[in-house]
N, C-alpha and C positions, 0 to 999 in steps of 0.2 A: 557583461565584461567578466574574466578574471583577472584579480589583482594579488600581488603577495607583498604584504607587509609587514614588517619585525621578522621575517621567516615564516611566516602563514599565509596562508591561501586562503582566499576570500571570492564568492562570488557575489556581484553587484549587478543591479537591474536599475539604470539610472532614468531609463523613458522607454517606454513599450505601448505600443499602438496601430490598431489594424489602419491600412491605407484606404482611400477611397474605392478603389478599387475592390479591395478584399470585402469591404462592408458590400458590395453590391452582391458578390457571388455567393456571401454565407449568411445564412438566418441564425445562426448560432455559432458565435466567435469562440466562447470559452471551449467550445469542444476542441477547436484547434486543428492539426493535422490527422487527429484519430478520435473515435468515442468507444470507449469499454462496452461491449455489449454484455459480458456475464465476467465474473468472478468464481473461483474453484479455490478455496482457500483451506490450506492443511495446517492445523496450529498446535505445537506441543510445547504446555508450559509446564515448568520442573517443579519440585519442592522447593527451591530457592526462589522460585517465581519469575526466573528468566522464562524466556520465547524463541523458540525457533518456528519459522513460518515458511511454507512453500505455496506460492500465489499462481496460480495459471487465469492470464487475463486472454479471453478472447476480444479482439479489438478490429472495428471497421475502418477502413482507412476514409478519410475525408479530403486527402490532398494526396498529387500524383506528385508534387514536388519536394513535398517537405520529408525527410527522413528523422529527424532530429524530434525527439518525445520526451517531455517534462514530466516527470510524476514527483507527488508528494508522498514524505514517509517521517515518520516520526525519528528526531535528532540523536534518539537512544537506539537505534537500531541499525544495523551494518548489514548492505547487502555484500553476500559472498558470491552470487552466481546470477547473471541474467543469460538464457539460453533461448531459443528460438524453436521453430516446431520443428526444424530439422537438426537440433543438436547445436547449433551452433551458436558462438557467443558474439553479439554485438558491442560493438566499443559504450562503455558506460562510465559516467562520471559521478560520484558522490561528494557532498561537502566533506571535508578532511574533520577529523576529532579536534575537537577546541576545549578549551576548560567548559566548567559545568557552568560559570558564573556568566561566561561569553554566550554558553547555547541556552540559557534562560532566557537572554534578550534577542536571540535570534530566530526562536521558533523553530517550525518543522525545517529538515532538509529537505532540497529539492535532488532527484535523481534523473540523471540525462543518460538516456539510451539513445545510441546512433546508429541505425540502422543502415545494412549495406547498400541499399538504395531503396529508392521512393517505391511506395507499394501502390497501385493503381486502385485508384477511386472506387469503392463500395465492396473492395474483395476484405475477408475477414482471414485474419492471423493472429497466431498466437503466441504470448511471450511468457516465460516462467522465469519468477523472482525466488529465491533463496535468499533469507536474511535471518538474522540472530538479535539478542540485546534484551533490555529487560524495561519495559513502559509499565510495568505493575509494582505499586508499593502496598505494602503494611500499614494500615491505619490506626491498626488497635480493636481489641474486640472483635478478633477474627473477620474483621473486615478489610477487605483489598481492593484498591483504587486503581482502575485502568489510566491513566493519565494522558494517554494518544487516542482520544476519543475514535477520532476519524482518519486515523494516521499511523494505524497499527499494522497496515499492509499497504503496500504501492499503492496510489490511485491519482484520478485525475481533477481531483475536487468535486465539491457540492453539485457542478454543472452537470454531471453526468450520472445519469439515471442507469441501473443496470441491473441483473439478476445475480443472485448470489446462494453459492452454495459454501456451507460452512462447517467444517469439520474440527473438533478439538479433542485433544489428551489432555488429561491432567490429573493429579492426585486423588483418590477416590473420598478423603477426606472433606471436599470442596463440591458445594455446588455452582453450574455455571447455567450462565442465564444468556441469549444472544438475538440476535435480528433474526427474523422469520419463523416460520413454524418448526418446531422440534421434531425430526421425523426419526431420530433411533437414540437411544441413552442405553447403556450396558457396563458392566464393573468386570473387570479381569486383571489378576494380578497386582493387584493396590491402585489399578488404574480406572479411570471411567473415560467414555470414550462419547460423544455424542455428536450429532448432525443437525445443522440447520439449514433451513432452505425457505429462498423468498417466491412467493406465487406471484407478485406484482415487480416490478423494478423499483428501487430504492437507491436517494442519493448518496446514502453512507449506511455504513453496516457497523455493528458495535459490539460488545461482550462486557460481563461483568463476571464475577465470581466471587465464592465466599465461603465460609462455615455457614449458612444459613439455616433458618427453621424454614 
């Protein structure tokens, strides 16, 4: 449910549970209407530690009736665009900006994507997300902390294992480590570029960076 209080918009879930019929039809309720098969994420980290990301998600439909998809994302990141494989923009909702004190209590945002129509069961399709914000904090001695360990990109939660292809662009004074095998790292014009790929499906992907030895 969505409600407005004192001029601010909030999203509330009072109760959520599967019906007996859905229990008999699904072996993995956590996946819901869709399962993410793979993520292809390109991330640029600026000198001020702000982040710009583009994530392409290949999804497999698990329901031919549901067209509302919910993704998790850090409250410090804002979605600027979502497009499908035809370049069309589905309807999206994201929690509105709130004060930092309220954000700390709330946790991560939810992103709701409303497809124009349900996708037939078993069909694979793609959604692309563009987002920006700051989830990286400097904690001293050249150490940076990525606060959004599992929500620095739009995802379906820990119950969804998928393949990851991660590309990062960041200042060349920093060293970055990420989930998967590093296939490439190069420097040019003051920037480093690295690519990390998973050989098996992971529940979540992460990274950290800093002035390391």
